[in-house]
C-alpha positions in Angstrom: 203.6 139.7 33.1 206.5 140.3 31.6 206.6 136.2 30.4 202.4 136.1 29.6 203.6 138.5 27.1 205.2 137.1 23.6 206.9 139.8 21.2 204.8 139.2 17.2 208.3 140.6 15.9 209.0 136.6 14.5 205.8 136.6 13.0 206.2 139.3 11.5 209.3 138.2 9.9 208.7 135.4 9.0 205.8 136.7 6.4 208.5 138.6 5.2 210.6 136.2 4.6 208.3 134.5 2.0 207.7 137.8 0.7 210.7 137.7 -1.7 209.2 134.1 -3.3 205.6 135.9 -4.6 208.3 137.9 -7.3 209.9 134.6 -8.3 206.1 132.7 -8.6 205.6 135.3 -10.4 207.7 134.8 -12.6 207.8 131.0 -13.1 204.4 131.7 -13.6 205.0 134.1 -16.3 207.4 132.0 -18.1 205.3 128.4 -18.0 202.3 131.2 -19.7 204.6 132.3 -21.7 206.1 128.7 -22.3 202.1 128.2 -23.2 201.8 130.4 -25.4 204.3 129.8 -27.4 203.0 126.3 -27.9 199.8 127.5 -28.1 201.1 129.2 -30.9 203.8 127.3 -32.2 200.2 124.3 -32.1 198.5 127.3 -34.5 200.9 127.3 -36.6 201.2 123.9 -37.7 198.1 123.2 -37.4 197.8 126.6 -40.1 200.4 124.9 -41.5 198.9 121.4 -42.2 195.3 122.8 -42.6 196.6 124.7 -45.2 199.2 121.6 -47.2 195.0 120.1 -46.4 194.4 123.2 -48.8 196.1 122.7 -50.9 195.4 118.5 -51.1 192.1 119.0 -51.0 192.2 121.5 -54.6 194.6 118.7 -56.3 192.1 116.6 -55.5 189.5 118.9 -56.4 191.6 119.5 -59.7 192.2 115.5 -60.7 188.8 115.0 -60.0 187.7 117.5 -62.4 190.8 115.5 -64.6 189.2 113.0 -64.5 185.0 113.6 -64.7 186.5 115.6 -68.2 188.2 112.2 -69.5 185.1 110.6 -67.9 183.3 113.2 -69.6 185.2 112.2 -72.5 185.1 108.5 -72.2 181.4 109.2 -72.3 181.4 110.4 -76.0 183.5 108.1 -77.0 181.7 105.2 -75.7 178.4 107.4 -77.2 181.2 107.6 -80.3 182.0 103.9 -80.4 178.4 102.2 -79.5 176.8 104.1 -83.3 179.7 103.1 -84.7 179.2 99.6 -83.3 175.3 99.7 -84.6 175.9 101.3 -87.7 178.6 98.1 -88.2 176.0 95.8 -86.8 173.9 97.1 -89.2 176.0 96.9 -92.2 177.1 93.5 -91.0 173.1 92.3 -91.0 173.7 93.4 -94.9 176.3 92.2 -95.7 174.6 88.9 -94.2 171.3 88.9 -96.4 174.4 90.0 -99.0 176.1 87.1 -99.1 172.4 85.1 -98.7 171.4 86.4 -101.8 174.5 86.1 -103.7 175.1 82.7 -102.5 171.6 81.9 -103.4 172.0 83.3 -107.0 175.8 81.3 -107.3 174.5 78.0 -106.3 171.4 78.7 -109.4 174.2 79.9 -111.4 176.5 76.7 -110.3 173.4 74.5 -111.1 172.6 75.7 -114.7 176.0 76.2 -115.3 175.9 72.4 -114.1 173.3 71.6 -116.8 174.5 73.1 -118.9 177.2 71.7 -118.8 175.7 68.6 -118.9 173.7 68.8 -121.8 176.6 70.2 -124.0 178.8 67.0 -123.1 176.1 64.7 -124.1 175.2 66.5 -127.7 178.9 65.7 -127.9 178.2 62.2 -126.9 175.3 61.7 -129.2 177.4 63.3 -132.0 180.0 60.9 -131.6 178.4 58.1 -131.2 176.5 58.7 -134.5 179.7 60.2 -136.3 181.2 56.5 -134.9 177.5 55.0 -136.0 178.1 55.9 -139.9 182.2 56.1 -140.2 181.5 52.0 -139.3 178.3 51.1 -141.7 179.2 53.7 -144.7 183.2 52.8 -145.2 182.9 50.2 -142.1 185.8 52.4 -140.9 186.6 50.5 -137.5 190.1 52.9 -135.7 188.0 56.2 -136.7 184.3 54.5 -135.4 186.9 52.9 -132.2 188.3 56.4 -131.2 184.3 58.1 -131.6 183.6 55.4 -129.3 186.1 56.4 -126.5 185.9 60.1 -126.7 181.8 59.3 -126.6 183.3 57.6 -123.4 184.8 60.4 -122.3 182.4 62.6 -123.2 179.8 61.1 -121.0 182.2 59.8 -117.6 181.6 64.0 -116.9 177.6 63.9 -116.8 176.8 63.1 -113.1 173.3 61.8 -113.5 172.7 58.2 -112.1 170.5 57.1 -115.6 173.5 57.5 -117.7 175.6 55.1 -116.0 173.8 51.9 -118.2 174.6 53.9 -121.0 178.8 53.9 -119.5 178.6 50.8 -119.9 177.1 50.1 -122.6 179.7 52.4 -124.3 182.2 50.7 -122.7 181.0 47.9 -124.5 180.9 49.0 -128.2 184.5 50.5 -127.8 185.7 46.4 -126.7 183.7 45.0 -129.5 185.6 47.6 -131.6 188.6 46.7 -130.1 187.9 42.5 -131.0 187.8 43.9 -134.6 191.2 44.7 -134.1 191.1 47.7 -135.9 195.1 48.5 -136.2 195.7 44.8 -137.4 193.6 45.8 -140.5 195.2 49.2 -141.8 198.8 47.0 -141.1 197.1 45.1 -144.0 195.3 47.5 -146.4 198.9 49.4 -145.9 200.8 45.5 -147.5 198.4 45.9 -149.8 199.0 48.8 -151.4 203.0 47.7 -151.2 202.1 45.0 -152.8 200.1 46.1 -155.8 203.3 48.3 -156.2 205.6 45.8 -156.3 203.8 43.9 -159.2 205.1 45.0 -161.5 208.8 43.9 -160.2 208.2 40.1 -160.9 209.8 38.4 -163.3 206.7 35.8 -165.0 207.8 32.7 -164.8 209.7 30.7 -168.8 206.6 29.7 -169.9 204.7 32.0 -169.4 206.1 33.8 -172.2 203.9 33.9 -175.6 204.9 34.8 -178.9 205.3 37.8 -179.9 203.3 37.8 -182.6 200.4 36.4 -180.9 201.5 38.4 -177.4 200.7 42.4 -179.1 197.3 42.2 -180.1 196.7 39.9 -176.7 198.9 42.9 -174.9 196.3 45.5 -176.4 193.4 43.6 -176.1 194.5 43.2 -172.2 195.6 47.2 -172.1 191.9 47.8 -172.9 190.5 45.1 -170.7 192.5 45.6 -167.9 190.1 47.9 -165.8 186.5 46.4 -166.5 186.7 42.6 -167.0 187.6 39.9 -166.1 189.2 36.4 -168.3 189.5 33.2 -166.5 188.5 29.6 -167.6 185.9 27.3 -165.4 188.6 26.3 -163.3 190.0 29.8 -162.4 193.7 29.3 -164.3 194.4 31.9 -166.1 194.7 32.2 -169.9 198.1 30.5 -171.6 198.0 32.9 -173.8 198.3 36.3 -172.1 201.3 38.7 -172.2 203.1 39.5 -169.8 201.3 43.1 -169.1 197.9 41.6 -169.1 199.4 38.6 -166.2 200.3 41.5 -164.5 198.0 43.7 -164.4 195.5 40.7 -163.5 197.7 40.3 -160.4 197.2 44.1 -159.3 193.9 43.2 -159.7 193.2 40.3 -157.5 195.7 42.4 -155.1 192.6 45.5 -155.0 189.5 43.4 -154.8 191.6 42.7 -151.8 191.8 45.5 -151.1 188.3 46.6 -152.0 187.0 44.2 -149.4 189.0 44.3 -146.2 188.1 47.7 -146.7 183.8 46.5 -146.7 184.3 44.3 -144.7 183.5 41.3 -146.5 185.5 38.6 -145.5 185.1 35.9 -148.4 185.3 38.1 -150.9 188.9 39.3 -149.4 189.9 35.5 -149.3 189.0 33.8 -152.7 191.1 37.5 -154.2 194.2 36.7 -152.1 193.8 32.8 -152.9 193.7 33.7 -156.6 196.4 36.4 -156.4 198.7 33.5 -154.5 197.4 30.7 -158.0 198.2 33.4 -160.2 201.3 33.8 -158.1 202.4 30.2 -158.0 201.5 28.9 -161.7 202.5 32.1 -164.1 204.9 34.1 -161.7 209.0 33.1 -161.8 209.2 32.5 -157.1 212.6 31.6 -157.7 213.6 35.2 -157.9 214.3 37.6 -154.7 211.6 39.2 -155.2 208.8 36.8 -156.1 210.0 34.7 -152.4 209.1 38.3 -150.5 206.2 39.2 -152.6 205.5 35.0 -151.8 205.9 35.5 -147.8 203.9 39.4 -147.3 201.0 37.4 -148.9 201.1 34.6 -147.3 201.3 36.3 -143.8 197.9 38.6 -144.6 195.8 37.0 -142.0 191.9 36.6 -142.7 189.4 38.6 -141.1 188.6 38.9 -137.1 185.0 36.7 -136.2 184.0 39.1 -133.8 180.5 40.2 -132.8 179.4 43.6 -135.0 179.0 46.3 -132.4 175.7 47.2 -132.3 175.9 51.2 -132.4 172.7 51.8 -133.2 171.0 50.6 -130.5 173.5 52.9 -128.0 172.6 55.8 -129.6 168.7 55.1 -129.7 169.3 55.0 -125.4 171.1 57.8 -125.4 168.4 59.6 -127.1 166.1 58.2 -125.1 167.1 58.5 -121.7 167.6 63.0 -122.8 164.0 62.2 -123.7 163.5 61.2 -120.3 165.5 63.4 -118.4 163.6 66.7 -120.7 160.4 65.7 -119.4 161.1 65.5 -115.7 162.6 68.9 -115.6 160.4 71.5 -115.2 159.5 74.4 -117.0 162.1 77.6 -116.4 159.1 79.5 -115.2 157.7 77.3 -113.3 157.9 77.9 -110.0 159.2 75.6 -106.4 156.9 73.4 -104.4 156.4 75.0 -100.8 158.2 73.4 -98.0 156.2 72.1 -95.0 158.0 74.4 -92.7 155.2 73.0 -89.6 156.5 70.4 -86.8 
């Protein structure tokens, strides 16, 4: 019986030895709970801080969004204003384009009328110059004046753009060439030479045989002075009278030169040559050619050339052609009130 009896003290002691672990476990659990609570609190604080920062960011974004919306509204208003300005500018541009087109049409019409008026003035000037050239040549045989007027008429016609007047310009150029062949400059020089010779006549000395006795010279001198400008006294053989006085001989030589000068002005070649021949014969027969004055006078007289035999210019025909062309141009031009023909816009 004593061997079968087992005492209970060892098991009870083992549980008692484990009882001291309970406070340690409780402390550990409490520490773990505190640590977990601390971690949770830290996480909550971080979450709260993060939430606050996100709220602040959201608030900032909302403010920025509000600003962007305001800017967008401002930009929309500006775009509307720009669209309005562009619309007004477009309307003004269209109006300006229409005004420009109207102004261009007006300028074209003004230029056309101005060109027409300018051409009409140039044609009037050319007609007047051609008429003046014709009158100066037909009345006074002034080839130099007619040449100047014809050249000016050619310059006036050169400013006319109408092709219908091109043949007329050729005719005016031909008339200028014909007047140049008449040598108006040489003719003017010859007229000056004749005037100089007429002034030098009284410086010539008569030949010894040409002096008449003093008793006979008195009556003949008075008769010569009385008839010097009216009557030319000659014998049949064209020789001067042997009994003429010295004044009458000088008057006769001056009269021959004056007649040659008048014939040169009138473009009378035969009278001009005959007058120069009479002056040479009178100088040869009645004046002393041994003196220096007589020799110089004779050299100048011999240097005078005959008139050129070029064909005379037909200035009247040129003037008539100009008037005919102007009349045709007037008939072709419609009156100012006539409407322009409508254009066919169908295709």
